[in-house]
Residue, then its C-alpha position, 0 to 999 in steps of 0.5 A: q509519467v507517473q511516480l509512486v513514492e513509499s515511505g513508512g516501512g521499518l522494524v516493529q515488535a509484534g502488536g505494534s503499528l506502522r503507517l505505510s504512505c504511497a505518494a504519486s506524482g506527475s503531471d495531468f493524472s487521475i488515480n482510478s484505484m491504489g493498493w498494497y501488495r507484499q511479497a514475503p521471502g519464498k512467497q508469491r506476491e499477494m493483494v493487501a488491501t485496495i482502494t478505488g478513487g471513491g474510497s471504497p475499500r477491499y482487503v485480504d482476509s488476514v488483514k481485515g480488522r487490523f489494516t485500514i487503507s485511505i486515500d487523500n485524493a487532494k494529495n494523491t497519497m494513499y496510506l496503509q494503517m497497520n495495527a496489531l502487526k504479527l510476525e507474518d506481516t513481514a514482507v516487502y510492501y508494494c504500493y500499486a496504482v491505476i492511473t489516467q494520464l491519457i491512457i489508463r496504465n498500472y504503476w508500482g512503487q519501489g517497495t518498502q520493508v516491513t519487518v515484525s519481531s517477536 
């Protein structure tokens, strides 16, 4: 089994910055890809950014130029640097990983709240 532990959420004013972290822990696994999804109240969960183990990122259009996803393979940790935050970025952010540990499985973190205030 692999566990994903998120940290870094919180309350920030519009225009501010936050950095989310997601650490994967377990034994004898490799990361195929990781990503961040978010779900705002009354809305469907949407992909925010994903990154392969090799470091190729992809972003939803609404965060391009403001958010940066990165991965530290040595620490099995993914980061999401969020700058120029907007009210509409308010949501619960979930870490997601596709991991090979004998077989390929998908994992989700518990979610971390990001609230952007005016």
